[in-house]
Steps between C-alpha positions, in 0.01 A plus 500: 500500500335296226625457145196659343396402149356808316284470189351784296168376361380654177254223419418247774355249250800500267753506787386167628842394637534806726145465624543131574818577699306748715203257541738225605649729757155559649431122514837452669417742782716783369429876464406655165448869427239563232305792350130564551273783372526666848861461626772236480450205742737271690343158466528150649274190516209598714448144624859477626546652846875503485500677165258760635729559800783574254298780349489671844872449541584638152293811556571553869122492543316445832356144508153619616455700175294262282584412140273498199474174298485532120304257283478449127121487481235655736327160521809352665427695817274217621803272529662722761205690666127486574346682200181710544247643264646845559841377396357355177336835419825691563701242300266522207530876496865566582712185455749459355602847621611714792260368765579277803223335703544367855323169560494223765808288423520126461768285665703478180622852567740504798486756781843630396329654192213663681686639802316247722156617386220260396440704188701525174520785247445378142585675176507412128740740321441605136869540406585235242837411656349462847217292359733265307732457799214389723361272229832333431591458869161333570514666839331800663775759547522696825649837420532840665672789312854425404666775707687516832236534770389860563647635176299619200354210300682414173338596172795464259779249428756738653311496832487122532862452392608754763305333781486130412816409297673258732190442714269323247590192305346618174396847380267546207484854364282631218478880519316745727177403675180636347325621817782565746301450826419171667161332456184594680444270795146428624381290788163330449256504787193319366375715217710799603849591372732692730786674325818437702738639237379720210634461151406527134167324566332791672226524759259625222590203281437253783161668567393409145533133588412471872229696680701537820850639487686676782852633559701389803613775737849363458511617135554858610587448867729280703447162662535477875822353634331173600280472191590231243522593133241309293677587171837628376575863553267566795729524799855578418668813362511439127641652178719743691793690355807550720437875559199613696192527277232766571161533331373856437129571541341824390395725212706409190637852451597534868676162487686603185610822668621303798700271274660788309604667821627172658705426187721798572665303782616244243467202732147401412357286222145521366280230351306753298263513209645552152349851486695610806856413404591830336370705794678289768814431300587180312799422720268456799215312335400143433189552280251213548255602217235755414284631788181335372655170378483268802589194292832651398567612852430148626727349240786737592466519881732215605755577232509864619545393866789279394660785298477713811739264673765571237508873595647692789159636607453533879123517469243406233160663449199372303138597442237336722277304253126498500311212665280424201542264207860401430602788725414283807768248393756781457397642843539157662856445365619854556368533852695186593816622317473819698430315834174702517679834497280771355579873495206737458578798282289809575 
């Protein structure tokens, strides 16, 4: 176990000593946990193959699951990858922000970062702590989410301290993440963008910038056993609580009646809408937000899945999200957390 240094950052510009300590750790090939607007990341120097390998070891993450590199300015992408006109359009529209673009990598990025692929995923986060850490380190930072592999991604200081205290060299915490779901990932094929992982930058938003946008079948389905993941979160079971997680599909009133009836057995837990807690019973509910507020549901999802692990529930139920707008990102995360288990309620 590492002797982890933990710093609470209230102002990354005024707390220069703490930020310099974290940046020095990155330059020295060590692991640093840092906040972003999406989820907390576990970072290391993206040009250092050994440092990248240590990320996989700390998380218990399969080595063929590629990492995202984080840069301080969208224009820096050209140092590490072959930049295209489509990238420039997306960068102008959405960076800094919750968008990751997959590009042909340059040799400066080792294969250990990309899972052996000849492409690299590039992102420029908008969180001020993340931005300052990258700027001070003078390195691109390879970083997946700062959780143990397969578990819900961390969106609060409590989550990262639980998972990474003793595994990372430095942990920077600065409150809860604004968005709560990982970035949208797109693969560029000429002038077309293929969504590999949906996020806060939605299909409709991308269509406002590029004429051709499509959604990979892997967003809602499963990769074949011999198919290589092109981006994080495509292949393996992710975000899963310990108890079996089942998504309920059907008319909202019928689903509510099912939940109320199932709650009588007192061994189930429900990720429900705020409006449903009184009917189901507060002792059996983890409310994720109002029915029509997808942003709040997204921000609360991973936290709710983690809370579920602190209960004695033998089974967890949740609503099957829509596949439109931000709902597609929720659907993508929840279908993986549930191992594609959907129960139709008639």
